[in-house]
TIVO-2410 file (N, C-alpha, C; in nm, 3 decimals):
# residues 186
REC num residu      c1      c2      c3 atome chaine
REC   1      M  -1.073  -0.961  -2.480     N      A
REC   1      M  -0.958  -0.971  -2.388    CA      A
REC   1      M  -1.000  -0.917  -2.252     C      A
REC   2      K  -0.967  -1.001  -2.151     N      A
REC   2      K  -0.993  -0.946  -2.012    CA      A
REC   2      K  -0.931  -0.848  -1.965     C      A
REC   3      Q  -0.967  -0.758  -1.882     N      A
REC   3      Q  -0.898  -0.642  -1.844    CA      A
REC   3      Q  -0.907  -0.620  -1.686     C      A
REC   4      T  -0.815  -0.541  -1.633     N      A
REC   4      T  -0.830  -0.506  -1.499    CA      A
REC   4      T  -0.764  -0.360  -1.481     C      A
REC   5      L  -0.836  -0.293  -1.391     N      A
REC   5      L  -0.776  -0.156  -1.349    CA      A
REC   5      L  -0.697  -0.188  -1.220     C      A
REC   6      L  -0.566  -0.143  -1.228     N      A
REC   6      L  -0.473  -0.149  -1.127    CA      A
REC   6      L  -0.430  -0.023  -1.066     C      A
REC   7      V  -0.458   0.000  -0.949     N      A
REC   7      V  -0.440   0.131  -0.877    CA      A
REC   7      V  -0.343   0.115  -0.772     C      A
REC   8      I  -0.221   0.176  -0.780     N      A
REC   8      I  -0.100   0.160  -0.683    CA      A
REC   8      I  -0.085   0.261  -0.595     C      A
REC   9      D  -0.073   0.224  -0.473     N      A
REC   9      D  -0.006   0.321  -0.358    CA      A
REC   9      D  -0.089   0.442  -0.356     C      A
REC  10      V  -0.219   0.454  -0.358     N      A
REC  10      V  -0.279   0.571  -0.346    CA      A
REC  10      V  -0.345   0.576  -0.192     C      A
REC  11      Q  -0.249   0.563  -0.109     N      A
REC  11      Q  -0.277   0.578   0.045    CA      A
REC  11      Q  -0.283   0.725   0.105     C      A
REC  12      Q  -0.348   0.725   0.201     N      A
REC  12      Q  -0.377   0.855   0.263    CA      A
REC  12      Q  -0.249   0.934   0.288     C      A
REC  13      E  -0.167   0.885   0.361     N      A
REC  13      E  -0.036   0.945   0.389    CA      A
REC  13      E   0.060   0.981   0.270     C      A
REC  14      L   0.057   0.883   0.172     N      A
REC  14      L   0.135   0.912   0.058    CA      A
REC  14      L   0.074   1.030  -0.024     C      A
REC  15      L  -0.053   1.029  -0.051     N      A
REC  15      L  -0.115   1.157  -0.126    CA      A
REC  15      L  -0.120   1.271  -0.054     C      A
REC  16      D  -0.144   1.271   0.087     N      A
REC  16      D  -0.148   1.399   0.163    CA      A
REC  16      D  -0.021   1.442   0.216     C      A
REC  17      G   0.083   1.356   0.202     N      A
REC  17      G   0.213   1.401   0.261    CA      A
REC  17      G   0.203   1.385   0.419     C      A
REC  18      N   0.321   1.415   0.478     N      A
REC  18      N   0.336   1.419   0.629    CA      A
REC  18      N   0.446   1.528   0.657     C      A
REC  19      S   0.503   1.510   0.782     N      A
REC  19      S   0.607   1.607   0.827    CA      A
REC  19      S   0.729   1.609   0.765     C      A
REC  20      Q   0.753   1.493   0.682     N      A
REC  20      Q   0.880   1.488   0.610    CA      A
REC  20      Q   0.872   1.508   0.451     C      A
REC  21      T   0.750   1.487   0.403     N      A
REC  21      T   0.725   1.493   0.254    CA      A
REC  21      T   0.593   1.571   0.227     C      A
REC  22      S   0.598   1.633   0.100     N      A
REC  22      S   0.480   1.713   0.074    CA      A
REC  22      S   0.370   1.629   0.011     C      A
REC  23      P   0.251   1.684  -0.011     N      A
REC  23      P   0.158   1.599  -0.088    CA      A
REC  23      P   0.196   1.570  -0.221     C      A
REC  24      V   0.145   1.484  -0.302     N      A
REC  24      V   0.183   1.454  -0.435    CA      A
REC  24      V   0.117   1.567  -0.521     C      A
REC  25      Y   0.202   1.589  -0.629     N      A
REC  25      Y   0.159   1.672  -0.733    CA      A
REC  25      Y   0.015   1.679  -0.776     C      A
REC  26      R  -0.061   1.782  -0.780     N      A
REC  26      R  -0.199   1.793  -0.834    CA      A
REC  26      R  -0.289   1.678  -0.744     C      A
REC  27      K  -0.276   1.667  -0.628     N      A
REC  27      K  -0.345   1.562  -0.551    CA      A
REC  27      K  -0.501   1.563  -0.579     C      A
REC  28      A  -0.559   1.673  -0.578     N      A
REC  28      A  -0.706   1.679  -0.601    CA      A
REC  28      A  -0.739   1.630  -0.737     C      A
REC  29      E  -0.669   1.673  -0.829     N      A
REC  29      E  -0.681   1.617  -0.971    CA      A
REC  29      E  -0.665   1.482  -0.982     C      A
REC  30      L  -0.563   1.421  -0.928     N      A
REC  30      L  -0.530   1.288  -0.923    CA      A
REC  30      L  -0.653   1.206  -0.870     C      A
REC  31      I  -0.695   1.239  -0.741     N      A
REC  31      I  -0.807   1.170  -0.689    CA      A
REC  31      I  -0.931   1.182  -0.774     C      A
REC  32      A  -0.964   1.294  -0.834     N      A
REC  32      A  -1.078   1.307  -0.918    CA      A
REC  32      A  -1.064   1.213  -1.048     C      A
REC  33      T  -0.932   1.199  -1.096     N      A
REC  33      T  -0.907   1.105  -1.216    CA      A
REC  33      T  -0.927   0.972  -1.180     C      A
REC  34      I  -0.879   0.935  -1.066     N      A
REC  34      I  -0.871   0.793  -1.026    CA      A
REC  34      I  -1.017   0.748  -1.003     C      A
REC  35      N  -1.101   0.834  -0.943     N      A
REC  35      N  -1.253   0.806  -0.934    CA      A
REC  35      N  -1.315   0.799  -1.061     C      A
REC  36      Q  -1.287   0.883  -1.152     N      A
REC  36      Q  -1.346   0.877  -1.288    CA      A
REC  36      Q  -1.320   0.751  -1.354     C      A
REC  37      V  -1.207   0.694  -1.352     N      A
REC  37      V  -1.164   0.567  -1.423    CA      A
REC  37      V  -1.218   0.448  -1.334     C      A
REC  38      V  -1.225   0.459  -1.209     N      A
REC  38      V  -1.290   0.346  -1.137    CA      A
REC  38      V  -1.430   0.344  -1.169     C      A
REC  39      N  -1.496   0.453  -1.190     N      A
REC  39      N  -1.642   0.456  -1.232    CA      A
REC  39      N  -1.657   0.387  -1.362     C      A
REC  40      K  -1.563   0.423  -1.466     N      A
REC  40      K  -1.560   0.354  -1.596    CA      A
REC  40      K  -1.548   0.217  -1.581     C      A
REC  41      A  -1.455   0.170  -1.504     N      A
REC  41      A  -1.426   0.035  -1.487    CA      A
REC  41      A  -1.556  -0.040  -1.429     C      A
REC  42      E  -1.619   0.014  -1.335     N      A
REC  42      E  -1.733  -0.052  -1.293    CA      A
REC  42      E  -1.850  -0.053  -1.393     C      A
REC  43      A  -1.858   0.061  -1.475     N      A
REC  43      A  -1.973   0.068  -1.572    CA      A
REC  43      A  -1.955  -0.048  -1.682     C      A
REC  44      H  -1.817  -0.095  -1.704     N      A
REC  44      H  -1.784  -0.201  -1.796    CA      A
REC  44      H  -1.752  -0.331  -1.732     C      A
REC  45      S  -1.792  -0.349  -1.597     N      A
REC  45      S  -1.774  -0.476  -1.525    CA      A
REC  45      S  -1.631  -0.518  -1.530     C      A
REC  46      I  -1.540  -0.410  -1.521     N      A
REC  46      I  -1.399  -0.451  -1.509    CA      A
REC  46      I  -1.352  -0.449  -1.373     C      A
REC  47      P  -1.274  -0.561  -1.332     N      A
REC  47      P  -1.239  -0.573  -1.200    CA      A
REC  47      P  -1.140  -0.456  -1.157     C      A
REC  48      V  -1.128  -0.416  -1.031     N      A
REC  48      V  -1.037  -0.314  -0.980    CA      A
REC  48      V  -0.958  -0.376  -0.875     C      A
REC  49      V  -0.823  -0.351  -0.890     N      A
REC  49      V  -0.729  -0.411  -0.791    CA      A
REC  49      V  -0.640  -0.303  -0.739     C      A
REC  50      F  -0.636  -0.293  -0.612     N      A
REC  50      F  -0.554  -0.184  -0.530    CA      A
REC  50      F  -0.430  -0.253  -0.474     C      A
REC  51      V  -0.315  -0.172  -0.494     N      A
REC  51      V  -0.200  -0.227  -0.415    CA      A
REC  51      V  -0.160  -0.123  -0.321     C      A
REC  52      R  -0.128  -0.166  -0.197     N      A
REC  52      R  -0.080  -0.067  -0.086    CA      A
REC  52      R   0.064  -0.102  -0.049     C      A
REC  53      D   0.149   0.008  -0.028     N      A
REC  53      D   0.278  -0.017   0.016    CA      A
REC  53      D   0.293  -0.021   0.163     C      A
REC  54      L   0.351  -0.118   0.218     N      A
REC  54      L   0.366  -0.142   0.365    CA      A
REC  54      L   0.472  -0.036   0.419     C      A
REC  55      D   0.538   0.017   0.346     N      A
REC  55      D   0.625   0.136   0.403    CA      A
REC  55      D   0.541   0.262   0.433     C      A
REC  56      V   0.435   0.287   0.386     N      A
REC  56      V   0.356   0.401   0.409    CA      A
REC  56      V   0.282   0.398   0.533     C      A
REC  57      A   0.321   0.499   0.621     N      A
REC  57      A   0.243   0.507   0.760    CA      A
REC  57      A   0.282   0.385   0.844     C      A
REC  58      G   0.399   0.316   0.820     N      A
REC  58      G   0.439   0.208   0.887    CA      A
REC  58      G   0.362   0.089   0.877     C      A
REC  59      G   0.275   0.081   0.759     N      A
REC  59      G   0.195  -0.023   0.733    CA      A
REC  59      G   0.065  -0.054   0.816     C      A
REC  60      N   0.024   0.066   0.884     N      A
REC  60      N  -0.094   0.058   0.963    CA      A
REC  60      N  -0.155   0.183   0.993     C      A
REC  61      G  -0.263   0.190   1.035     N      A
REC  61      G  -0.338   0.308   1.082    CA      A
REC  61      G  -0.412   0.367   0.957     C      A
REC  62      Q  -0.476   0.488   0.965     N      A
REC  62      Q  -0.550   0.564   0.874    CA      A
REC  62      Q  -0.441   0.594   0.751     C      A
REC  63      G  -0.329   0.647   0.781     N      A
REC  63      G  -0.239   0.681   0.682    CA      A
REC  63      G  -0.204   0.564   0.588     C      A
REC  64      F  -0.217   0.446   0.633     N      A
REC  64      F  -0.176   0.341   0.545    CA      A
REC  64      F  -0.298   0.307   0.437     C      A
REC  65      E  -0.420   0.329   0.488     N      A
REC  65      E  -0.537   0.292   0.409    CA      A
REC  65      E  -0.548   0.372   0.268     C      A
REC  66      I  -0.619   0.324   0.189     N      A
REC  66      I  -0.648   0.391   0.056    CA      A
REC  66      I  -0.717   0.534   0.078     C      A
REC  67      H  -0.671   0.624   0.026     N      A
REC  67      H  -0.720   0.769   0.063    CA      A
REC  67      H  -0.867   0.760   0.058     C      A
REC  68      N  -0.919   0.839   0.163     N      A
REC  68      N  -1.054   0.838   0.199    CA      A
REC  68      N  -1.154   0.902   0.096     C      A
REC  69      E  -1.097   0.972  -0.005     N      A
REC  69      E  -1.155   1.047  -0.104    CA      A
REC  69      E  -1.181   0.960  -0.233     C      A
REC  70      I  -1.111   0.835  -0.223     N      A
REC  70      I  -1.111   0.752  -0.354    CA      A
REC  70      I  -1.212   0.646  -0.322     C      A
REC  71      Q  -1.293   0.627  -0.429     N      A
REC  71      Q  -1.403   0.529  -0.429    CA      A
REC  71      Q  -1.342   0.390  -0.453     C      A
REC  72      V  -1.361   0.317  -0.351     N      A
REC  72      V  -1.317   0.181  -0.366    CA      A
REC  72      V  -1.423   0.080  -0.379     C      A
REC  73      P  -1.440   0.015  -0.497     N      A
REC  73      P  -1.544  -0.080  -0.514    CA      A
REC  73      P  -1.560  -0.194  -0.403     C      A
REC  74      E  -1.671  -0.236  -0.365     N      A
REC  74      E  -1.688  -0.329  -0.250    CA      A
REC  74      E  -1.605  -0.473  -0.305     C      A
REC  75      N  -1.599  -0.503  -0.420     N      A
REC  75      N  -1.546  -0.629  -0.467    CA      A
REC  75      N  -1.395  -0.599  -0.510     C      A
REC  76      A  -1.345  -0.494  -0.478     N      A
REC  76      A  -1.203  -0.472  -0.520    CA      A
REC  76      A  -1.107  -0.568  -0.440     C      A
REC  77      H  -1.011  -0.607  -0.504     N      A
REC  77      H  -0.910  -0.693  -0.439    CA      A
REC  77      H  -0.799  -0.588  -0.405     C      A
REC  78      I  -0.741  -0.609  -0.276     N      A
REC  78      I  -0.628  -0.533  -0.229    CA      A
REC  78      I  -0.514  -0.619  -0.196     C      A
REC  79      F  -0.393  -0.585  -0.255     N      A
REC  79      F  -0.275  -0.653  -0.215    CA      A
REC  79      F  -0.175  -0.551  -0.148     C      A
REC  80      N  -0.105  -0.610  -0.063     N      A
REC  80      N  -0.005  -0.523   0.025    CA      A
REC  80      N   0.140  -0.575  -0.042     C      A
REC  81      K   0.223  -0.470  -0.052     N      A
REC  81      K   0.360  -0.501  -0.099    CA      A
REC  81      K   0.469  -0.445  -0.003     C      A
REC  82      A   0.581  -0.504  -0.012     N      A
REC  82      A   0.699  -0.465   0.072    CA      A
REC  82      A   0.811  -0.407  -0.020     C      A
REC  83      A   0.784  -0.402  -0.146     N      A
REC  83      A   0.889  -0.355  -0.239    CA      A
REC  83      A   0.827  -0.264  -0.337     C      A
REC  84      T   0.925  -0.204  -0.418     N      A
REC  84      T   0.872  -0.097  -0.507    CA      A
REC  84      T   0.793  -0.157  -0.618     C      A
REC  85      N   0.812  -0.284  -0.652     N      A
REC  85      N   0.747  -0.337  -0.759    CA      A
REC  85      N   0.614  -0.410  -0.704     C      A
REC  86      A   0.504  -0.376  -0.765     N      A
REC  86      A   0.377  -0.439  -0.718    CA      A
REC  86      A   0.352  -0.570  -0.740     C      A
REC  87      F   0.441  -0.642  -0.825     N      A
REC  87      F   0.441  -0.775  -0.868    CA      A
REC  87      F   0.528  -0.863  -0.775     C      A
REC  88      Y   0.617  -0.797  -0.702     N      A
REC  88      Y   0.719  -0.872  -0.624    CA      A
REC  88      Y   0.656  -0.929  -0.502     C      A
REC  89      G   0.639  -1.047  -0.464     N      A
REC  89      G   0.596  -1.104  -0.343    CA      A
REC  89      G   0.464  -1.085  -0.297     C      A
REC  90      T   0.371  -1.038  -0.400     N      A
REC  90      T   0.245  -1.003  -0.354    CA      A
REC  90      T   0.129  -1.095  -0.388     C      A
REC  91      G   0.142  -1.194  -0.497     N      A
REC  91      G   0.031  -1.264  -0.538    CA      A
REC  91      G  -0.035  -1.197  -0.657     C      A
REC  92      L   0.014  -1.075  -0.688     N      A
REC  92      L  -0.074  -1.005  -0.795    CA      A
REC  92      L  -0.066  -1.072  -0.931     C      A
REC  93      L   0.062  -1.107  -0.973     N      A
REC  93      L   0.076  -1.181  -1.101    CA      A
REC  93      L  -0.011  -1.313  -1.109     C      A
REC  94      E   0.000  -1.388  -0.998     N      A
REC  94      E  -0.090  -1.503  -1.001    CA      A
REC  94      E  -0.239  -1.489  -1.008     C      A
REC  95      H  -0.271  -1.376  -0.932     N      A
REC  95      H  -0.418  -1.341  -0.942    CA      A
REC  95      H  -0.457  -1.286  -1.083     C      A
REC  96      L  -0.371  -1.216  -1.134     N      A
REC  96      L  -0.416  -1.163  -1.282    CA      A
REC  96      L  -0.410  -1.288  -1.387     C      A
REC  97      Q  -0.314  -1.368  -1.370     N      A
REC  97      Q  -0.312  -1.477  -1.456    CA      A
REC  97      Q  -0.418  -1.578  -1.441     C      A
REC  98      A  -0.470  -1.607  -1.316     N      A
REC  98      A  -0.573  -1.686  -1.289    CA      A
REC  98      A  -0.707  -1.631  -1.350     C      A
REC  99      Q  -0.719  -1.490  -1.352     N      A
REC  99      Q  -0.825  -1.431  -1.409    CA      A
REC  99      Q  -0.820  -1.420  -1.569     C      A
REC 100      E  -0.715  -1.462  -1.614     N      A
REC 100      E  -0.680  -1.443  -1.755    CA      A
REC 100      E  -0.683  -1.309  -1.824     C      A
REC 101      V  -0.631  -1.225  -1.740     N      A
REC 101      V  -0.623  -1.075  -1.784    CA      A
REC 101      V  -0.511  -1.071  -1.890     C      A
REC 102      G  -0.542  -0.986  -1.984     N      A
REC 102      G  -0.449  -0.943  -2.093    CA      A
REC 102      G  -0.424  -0.810  -2.096     C      A
REC 103      H  -0.509  -0.726  -2.037     N      A
REC 103      H  -0.485  -0.572  -2.047    CA      A
REC 103      H  -0.508  -0.527  -1.920     C      A
REC 104      L  -0.395  -0.435  -1.876     N      A
REC 104      L  -0.403  -0.364  -1.749    CA      A
REC 104      L  -0.408  -0.209  -1.785     C      A
REC 105      V  -0.490  -0.159  -1.700     N      A
REC 105      V  -0.497  -0.002  -1.708    CA      A
REC 105      V  -0.440   0.027  -1.573     C      A
REC 106      I  -0.340   0.120  -1.563     N      A
REC 106      I  -0.253   0.139  -1.447    CA      A
REC 106      I  -0.280   0.288  -1.407     C      A
REC 107      M  -0.265   0.313  -1.283     N      A
REC 107      M  -0.286   0.449  -1.222    CA      A
REC 107      M  -0.228   0.448  -1.090     C      A
REC 108      G  -0.192   0.557  -1.033     N      A
REC 108      G  -0.131   0.565  -0.891    CA      A
REC 108      G  -0.007   0.649  -0.862     C      A
REC 109      C   0.059   0.597  -0.753     N      A
REC 109      C   0.188   0.671  -0.710    CA      A
REC 109      C   0.297   0.577  -0.690     C      A
REC 110      E   0.416   0.613  -0.684     N      A
REC 110      E   0.457   0.736  -0.727    CA      A
REC 110      E   0.529   0.702  -0.869     C      A
REC 111      T   0.528   0.793  -0.957     N      A
REC 111      T   0.555   0.777  -1.105    CA      A
REC 111      T   0.691   0.713  -1.123     C      A
REC 112      P   0.799   0.780  -1.074     N      A
REC 112      P   0.941   0.716  -1.113    CA      A
REC 112      P   0.967   0.589  -1.041     C      A
REC 113      H   0.884   0.545  -0.953     N      A
REC 113      H   0.930   0.424  -0.868    CA      A
REC 113      H   0.818   0.323  -0.901     C      A
REC 114      C   0.720   0.307  -0.824     N      A
REC 114      C   0.608   0.205  -0.833    CA      A
REC 114      C   0.538   0.185  -0.962     C      A
REC 115      I   0.515   0.317  -1.012     N      A
REC 115      I   0.437   0.297  -1.143    CA      A
REC 115      I   0.528   0.259  -1.270     C      A
REC 116      D   0.644   0.311  -1.270     N      A
REC 116      D   0.742   0.273  -1.375    CA      A
REC 116      D   0.763   0.129  -1.363     C      A
REC 117      S   0.798   0.070  -1.239     N      A
REC 117      S   0.826  -0.060  -1.229    CA      A
REC 117      S   0.718  -0.150  -1.274     C      A
REC 118      A   0.588  -0.113  -1.221     N      A
REC 118      A   0.462  -0.195  -1.258    CA      A
REC 118      A   0.440  -0.192  -1.409     C      A
REC 119      V   0.460  -0.084  -1.479     N      A
REC 119      V   0.425  -0.093  -1.619    CA      A
REC 119      V   0.528  -0.179  -1.687     C      A
REC 120      R   0.663  -0.162  -1.655     N      A
REC 120      R   0.752  -0.241  -1.728    CA      A
REC 120      R   0.745  -0.392  -1.684     C      A
REC 121      T   0.722  -0.433  -1.566     N      A
REC 121      T   0.703  -0.560  -1.513    CA      A
REC 121      T   0.573  -0.625  -1.573     C      A
REC 122      A   0.469  -0.549  -1.588     N      A
REC 122      A   0.353  -0.600  -1.651    CA      A
REC 122      A   0.370  -0.656  -1.805     C      A
REC 123      T   0.444  -0.570  -1.888     N      A
REC 123      T   0.472  -0.589  -2.011    CA      A
REC 123      T   0.568  -0.721  -2.026     C      A
REC 124      I   0.662  -0.726  -1.942     N      A
REC 124      I   0.756  -0.843  -1.943    CA      A
REC 124      I   0.678  -0.967  -1.908     C      A
REC 125      N   0.574  -0.960  -1.813     N      A
REC 125      N   0.485  -1.084  -1.787    CA      A
REC 125      N   0.368  -1.102  -1.882     C      A
REC 126      G   0.364  -1.034  -1.991     N      A
REC 126      G   0.270  -1.076  -2.091    CA      A
REC 126      G   0.145  -0.993  -2.092     C      A
REC 127      F   0.142  -0.878  -2.025     N      A
REC 127      F   0.024  -0.802  -2.037    CA      A
REC 127      F   0.045  -0.666  -2.131     C      A
REC 128      D  -0.070  -0.641  -2.199     N      A
REC 128      D  -0.061  -0.497  -2.255    CA      A
REC 128      D  -0.118  -0.405  -2.145     C      A
REC 129      V  -0.036  -0.286  -2.150     N      A
REC 129      V  -0.067  -0.194  -2.047    CA      A
REC 129      V  -0.126  -0.050  -2.109     C      A
REC 130      T  -0.217   0.017  -2.042     N      A
REC 130      T  -0.245   0.143  -2.075    CA      A
REC 130      T  -0.213   0.218  -1.929     C      A
REC 131      L  -0.135   0.307  -1.944     N      A
REC 131      L  -0.107   0.392  -1.823    CA      A
REC 131      L  -0.188   0.520  -1.863     C      A
REC 132      I  -0.249   0.564  -1.745     N      A
REC 132      I  -0.330   0.674  -1.747    CA      A
REC 132      I  -0.253   0.810  -1.736     C      A
REC 133      A  -0.240   0.884  -1.845     N      A
REC 133      A  -0.146   1.006  -1.842    CA      A
REC 133      A  -0.171   1.103  -1.729     C      A
REC 134      N  -0.289   1.124  -1.702     N      A
REC 134      N  -0.323   1.219  -1.582    CA      A
REC 134      N  -0.370   1.131  -1.463     C      A
REC 135      G  -0.331   1.006  -1.457     N      A
REC 135      G  -0.371   0.920  -1.343    CA      A
REC 135      G  -0.256   0.883  -1.262     C      A
REC 136      H  -0.135   0.953  -1.267     N      A
REC 136      H  -0.032   0.900  -1.166    CA      A
REC 136      H   0.047   1.032  -1.144     C      A
REC 137      S   0.117   1.020  -1.023     N      A
REC 137      S   0.177   1.151  -0.974    CA      A
REC 137      S   0.291   1.113  -0.876     C      A
REC 138      T   0.359   1.211  -0.833     N      A
REC 138      T   0.480   1.202  -0.754    CA      A
REC 138      T   0.512   1.342  -0.691     C      A
REC 139      I   0.621   1.349  -0.631     N      A
REC 139      I   0.668   1.466  -0.567    CA      A
REC 139      I   0.789   1.517  -0.643     C      A
REC 140      N   0.829   1.630  -0.611     N      A
REC 140      N   0.964   1.692  -0.686    CA      A
REC 140      N   1.081   1.612  -0.626     C      A
REC 141      S   1.170   1.579  -0.708     N      A
REC 141      S   1.300   1.530  -0.680    CA      A
REC 141      S   1.406   1.632  -0.663     C      A
REC 142      D   1.527   1.603  -0.627     N      A
REC 142      D   1.624   1.708  -0.621    CA      A
REC 142      D   1.659   1.753  -0.749     C      A
REC 143      V   1.624   1.695  -0.855     N      A
REC 143      V   1.672   1.727  -0.997    CA      A
REC 143      V   1.558   1.770  -1.082     C      A
REC 144      L   1.444   1.720  -1.080     N      A
REC 144      L   1.320   1.751  -1.159    CA      A
REC 144      L   1.207   1.785  -1.078     C      A
REC 145      T   1.119   1.857  -1.130     N      A
REC 145      T   0.980   1.878  -1.071    CA      A
REC 145      T   0.903   1.773  -1.088     C      A
REC 146      A   0.800   1.752  -1.002     N      A
REC 146      A   0.692   1.642  -1.021    CA      A
REC 146      A   0.643   1.646  -1.161     C      A
REC 147      E   0.599   1.769  -1.212     N      A
REC 147      E   0.557   1.776  -1.345    CA      A
REC 147      E   0.655   1.724  -1.449     C      A
REC 148      Q   0.777   1.757  -1.439     N      A
REC 148      Q   0.865   1.698  -1.532    CA      A
REC 148      Q   0.896   1.551  -1.533     C      A
REC 149      I   0.880   1.508  -1.421     N      A
REC 149      I   0.895   1.364  -1.398    CA      A
REC 149      I   0.782   1.283  -1.463     C      A
REC 150      I   0.652   1.336  -1.435     N      A
REC 150      I   0.533   1.277  -1.496    CA      A
REC 150      I   0.539   1.285  -1.649     C      A
REC 151      N   0.570   1.405  -1.704     N      A
REC 151      N   0.587   1.420  -1.841    CA      A
REC 151      N   0.682   1.331  -1.908     C      A
REC 152      H   0.795   1.328  -1.857     N      A
REC 152      H   0.900   1.229  -1.888    CA      A
REC 152      H   0.859   1.092  -1.898     C      A
REC 153      H   0.794   1.036  -1.790     N      A
REC 153      H   0.751   0.904  -1.788    CA      A
REC 153      H   0.629   0.879  -1.893     C      A
REC 154      N   0.547   0.977  -1.902     N      A
REC 154      N   0.436   0.950  -2.007    CA      A
REC 154      N   0.500   0.953  -2.141     C      A
REC 155      Q   0.615   1.013  -2.164     N      A
REC 155      Q   0.680   1.005  -2.298    CA      A
REC 155      Q   0.749   0.865  -2.317     C      A
REC 156      I   0.825   0.835  -2.221     N      A
REC 156      I   0.924   0.703  -2.229    CA      A
REC 156      I   0.827   0.580  -2.213     C      A
REC 157      L   0.730   0.598  -2.157     N      A
REC 157      L   0.644   0.455  -2.138    CA      A
REC 157      L   0.543   0.444  -2.248     C      A
REC 158      H   0.524   0.552  -2.330     N      A
REC 158      H   0.431   0.544  -2.449    CA      A
REC 158      H   0.500   0.457  -2.550     C      A
REC 159      G   0.446   0.348  -2.591     N      A
REC 159      G   0.501   0.257  -2.694    CA      A
REC 159      G   0.620   0.160  -2.636     C      A
REC 160      H   0.647   0.169  -2.505     N      A
REC 160      H   0.739   0.074  -2.441    CA      A
REC 160      H   0.696  -0.063  -2.481     C      A
REC 161      Y   0.782  -0.149  -2.519     N      A
REC 161      Y   0.744  -0.285  -2.547    CA      A
REC 161      Y   0.844  -0.390  -2.508     C      A
REC 162      N   0.802  -0.499  -2.471     N      A
REC 162      N   0.883  -0.619  -2.441    CA      A
REC 162      N   0.850  -0.738  -2.550     C      A
REC 163      V   0.882  -0.729  -2.659     N      A
REC 163      V   0.860  -0.832  -2.775    CA      A
REC 163      V   0.717  -0.812  -2.811     C      A
REC 164      D   0.621  -0.878  -2.754     N      A
REC 164      D   0.492  -0.882  -2.797    CA      A
REC 164      D   0.387  -0.794  -2.721     C      A
REC 165      H   0.433  -0.726  -2.613     N      A
REC 165      H   0.337  -0.666  -2.534    CA      A
REC 165      H   0.385  -0.529  -2.510     C      A
REC 166      F   0.280  -0.423  -2.515     N      A
REC 166      F   0.310  -0.284  -2.511    CA      A
REC 166      F   0.251  -0.208  -2.406     C      A
REC 167      S   0.312  -0.096  -2.371     N      A
REC 167      S   0.245   0.004  -2.278    CA      A
REC 167      S   0.224   0.128  -2.377     C      A
REC 168      I   0.088   0.174  -2.365     N      A
REC 168      I   0.068   0.295  -2.419    CA      A
REC 168      I   0.021   0.386  -2.315     C      A
REC 169      V   0.030   0.530  -2.343     N      A
REC 169      V  -0.030   0.629  -2.247    CA      A
REC 169      V  -0.145   0.700  -2.306     C      A
REC 170      R  -0.254   0.701  -2.231     N      A
REC 170      R  -0.371   0.759  -2.281    CA      A
REC 170      R  -0.426   0.842  -2.160     C      A
REC 171      S  -0.516   0.941  -2.193     N      A
REC 171      S  -0.577   1.024  -2.109    CA      A
REC 171      S  -0.696   0.952  -2.043     C      A
REC 172      A  -0.737   0.984  -1.922     N      A
REC 172      A  -0.845   0.919  -1.851    CA      A
REC 172      A  -0.983   0.965  -1.936     C      A
REC 173      E  -0.974   1.055  -2.016     N      A
REC 173      E  -1.110   1.109  -2.092    CA      A
REC 173      E  -1.113   1.012  -2.208     C      A
REC 174      E  -1.029   0.944  -2.240     N      A
REC 174      E  -1.037   0.845  -2.360    CA      A
REC 174      E  -1.106   0.725  -2.324     C      A
REC 175      A  -1.145   0.640  -2.423     N      A
REC 175      A  -1.198   0.503  -2.409    CA      A
REC 175      A  -1.084   0.399  -2.356     C      A
REC 176      V  -1.033   0.426  -2.237     N      A
REC 176      V  -0.919   0.350  -2.199    CA      A
REC 176      V  -0.935   0.203  -2.185     C      A
REC 177      F  -1.062   0.164  -2.169     N      A
REC 177      F  -1.101   0.014  -2.171    CA      A
REC 177      F  -1.139  -0.028  -2.309     C      A
REC 178      E  -1.099   0.033  -2.416     N      A
REC 178      E  -1.093  -0.015  -2.538    CA      A
REC 178      E  -0.959  -0.002  -2.596     C      A
REC 179      P  -0.884  -0.114  -2.575     N      A
REC 179      P  -0.736  -0.103  -2.598    CA      A
REC 179      P  -0.710  -0.090  -2.753     C      A
REC 180      T  -0.592  -0.013  -2.765     N      A
REC 180      T  -0.549   0.015  -2.908    CA      A
REC 180      T  -0.405  -0.045  -2.934     C      A
REC 181      H  -0.372  -0.141  -2.854     N      A
REC 181      H  -0.232  -0.193  -2.865    CA      A
REC 181      H  -0.213  -0.263  -3.007     C      A
REC 182      D  -0.300  -0.322  -3.054     N      A
REC 182      D  -0.285  -0.389  -3.191    CA      A
REC 182      D  -0.249  -0.306  -3.294     C      A
REC 183      T  -0.278  -0.167  -3.289     N      A
REC 183      T  -0.232  -0.060  -3.379    CA      A
REC 183      T  -0.077  -0.051  -3.384     C      A
REC 184      Y  -0.027  -0.089  -3.271     N      A
REC 184      Y   0.132  -0.077  -3.253    CA      A
REC 184      Y   0.215  -0.200  -3.303     C      A
REC 185      R   0.134  -0.307  -3.311     N      A
REC 185      R   0.203  -0.434  -3.356    CA      A
REC 185      R   0.227  -0.452  -3.504     C      A
REC 186      T   0.347  -0.490  -3.544     N      A
REC 186      T   0.377  -0.501  -3.684    CA      A
REC 186      T   0.328  -0.637  -3.747     C      A
***
């Protein structure tokens, strides 16, 4: 089964914060985890796709770019999005289908918005998904801490399914490019 690593909204200003918002929870650990999984993907010759949000830093400048501490492979594809959902109006779905991808490993920001919608949309569109448990982040909401939001999503998205396709949650330290989805199928 062909695979792709999908890294969403890991842009400079979103990770670092700005005068209106704080940096994402455990930013340094998130960056290290993303780099760890990007290196694993490259070692397995698995393509890497990044998605950038046009709302970050007004869609231009250094703040809009992928964080300067994240290792971006030279052959990585980059899509820009104007909506919460990475698949909406971006060409991402068509790109993945043309590559005959069946398994997506997903990481990035922000957990309750773009990560949640990407995981759910991917399963609806026929992909098995592995969400990296320690590879997504957010900021505190008015109701929950960032840590609570992340833990909640790791729980509710593990085993989430749409008929034939599943999302599971695994740590970056696991063999995430060796899918275990078939063990969940009946």
